N, C-alpha and C positions, 0 to 999 in steps of 0.2 A: 804885478797882481795878476794871479791866476783867473781867466774869465769863469771859469768852469771848476770845481773841485768836489770829486766824489771820494767819499771815505767808506770803506768797509760794508758795501751795499749787498744786501743779500733778498733774493726773491724766489717764491716757489709758487707753483700751481698744484693744489693738492699735495699729494706726497713727492712731487717731483722738485727738487732744488734747482733751479734754472740758473740762478746768479750766485757765486759763492765767494763772498768777501771781496768784491770786485772795489778797486781804489786806482783813481787815475786823475790828472789835472791836464787841462787846456789853457794854453798861455794865449794872450791876445796876438792876432795875425798868424797862428798856427792851424796848419791842417793835419788832423787826428785820422788816420784810416783804420778801421775796424774790420778784420778779415777773420775767416774761420769756416767750419764745416757747417751745414744746416744742423739746428738743433745745440748750436755751442752756447747760446745766450746773446747774440750780438743784437737783434732787433729787441730782445725784452730790455737789454741794456739801454738802448736808446728811447725807448717807451718809457722806460722809469725817468731818464734823463730829463725828458720833455713833457712828464706829468700825466702821460697818457696809462700809465700804470703807477700803483702805489708799492714802493717797496717795503718788504718785511721790517728791514733795519738797515740802519746806514745814514749818511747823511748827503745831500745835494744842495751845493752852495754857489750860487751865481753872482757875479758881479757885471750885471746889465741885462739884457734881454736876448731871447732868441726865437728863430723861427724854424720851421719844419716842413721839408719837401717829402711828400710820399711816394712810395712806390706808383700808385695807382692813380695819380694826379689828384684826384679828389676836388675837381672844380665843379661848380654850380652848372649843371647842364642848361638851366634857364636864364642864366645871365650870359651877357657877351663877355668877350676876352676883357674888354676895358672895365667892365663893372665888376668881373671877378677880381681884377686887381685893385680897383679902388674901394673895393667895399669895407675891408676891414679898417683901412687908415681912417676912413670917414666915420664908421660906427663905433669902433673901438677907441680909436685915438682921437676923434672929435676934432680931425684937421679941417683946414679950410680947402673946399672943393677946388678952387682954382690951383692950389699948390698939389694937391693930390693927383690933379689931372695932368698937371705938366710932368710931374715925377713918373705916373704911370707911362705917359707917351715916351718919356725918356727911356724907361725900362725895356719897354717894346721894341725900340730901336736897337738897343743894346742885345736884345734876345734875337735880332734880325726878323722881328714879328710886327713892323710898324704897319704894315698893309692889312693886319688882321684884327683890328682893334673892334671892328663891329661884328666879326664872326662869332659863331656859337661853338664850344666844344665839339660838338659830334661833325663840326665841319674841318676840323683840324686833325692832322696825323698826331700819331703818339708822341713822337719827338716835339711836334709842335706844342700839344697839350702840356708835357712836361716842361717846356722851357716858358709857357705862362705861369706854371706852378712855381717855378722858380722865382719869377718876375713879381709873383703875388706874394710870396715870403719876403723878398728884399723891399717890397714896397712897405713894410712896416718897420724897416730900418734896424733890423736886429743887430746885435753885437755879436752873436754866434748863429750860424746856420747849420742844421742837421739835415742830412741826406739818408734816408732809408733805402737803400738799394735803388736808386734813382733810375736805372736802366733796365731792371728786371723784367718790367713790363713791356719792354720794346723789342721789336725785331733788330737783329743785330746790325742793318744798314742805319738804323736810327740812333743806335747807342752812341757813334762817334760825335753826333752834333751835340748832344747833351755832356758829354766827356770834354768837349772842347769848351763848353760854357762855363764848367765848372773850375777846369784849369785857367780861364781867363778870370775868374773871381779869386783863386788862388794867387794868381799874379798881381791883383789888386790888394793882397795881405787880407781877403775876407776870411776870418776865423771859421773853421768849418770842421763838423766832425761827420765823417762818411763811412757808413756801413755799405761795403761793396763786394760783389765777386768776381770784380775786374782785377785781377793781379797787375798786370802792367800798369794801369791807370792807377792804382793804389800805390804802386812803386814810384810812379813817376810824380804824383801830386803831394804826395803826403810828406809832412816834415817828420812825424812820429807815426808808428804803426803798433797796434796791439793786435795779437793772434789769440783767439779765444777757442777754448777746447773744454767742453763739458762743464761749462759754467765758471770756468775760471780764466784769468790772463795767462796762458803758458809761455808766451814769449812776447817782448817789448823792446821797441829801440827805435833807431833809425831805419828807413828802408833797408840800407845795406845789412844793418845788423840782424835784422828779423829774416831776409830773405836768404842770407848766407848763414843762418843758424843750423848749429849742429843738432838742435832738438828734435828728437824722433818722429813726433807728431808733426811738427812744421815740415820735415822733409817729406814725410808720408802725404802730407795735404798738397803741397806743392808739385809733388810728383803725379797726383790724380790730375791736376790741372794741366800739366805738360801732356798727359795721354789725352785729353778733351780735345 
């Protein structure tokens, strides 16, 4: 059973059609990488899939729950790290405090942040804040986890620590959908990749199929990355 199925999704902003008849599925344990140039519809697709945008037409069907990790962390600045992680499980899921506390501390340990539970976001590096935001999303025990360019707000030297965390989650068979501009990462961590261009899925398949595609726009896109 697919955890996520999207059928014939369309979304416009004014006269600009950003998503043009998008269909895809995500299976349990699968990592889907979404790549493509700026303005191709990647983030809009993710925002529609996570109910942050309302599509104009099409269907989005879930089997289970989802979590979302934003580009810019979106931590509560006046909450400690521990409270940031515990807040939603306590208030939304109404779980027992002792259980949530134990799980939050275990997640911090997993993220290498066990000594930061009483720190505030401003006291952390960007990479540490993003690891807290990943722990916060995982604390809700989602069936599928979405990442919207999780390294785009980070300095290059901090990018690696986030990519390592996501690779570890993939090794644990966490179902993930990752919008990313890190091509090598997408190639190495994804089971399936879609390349978006001008609101369409232009190429899709295994990493090998997509990165070795003869599609003109795909080759042009990868060529620009090779130059950077």
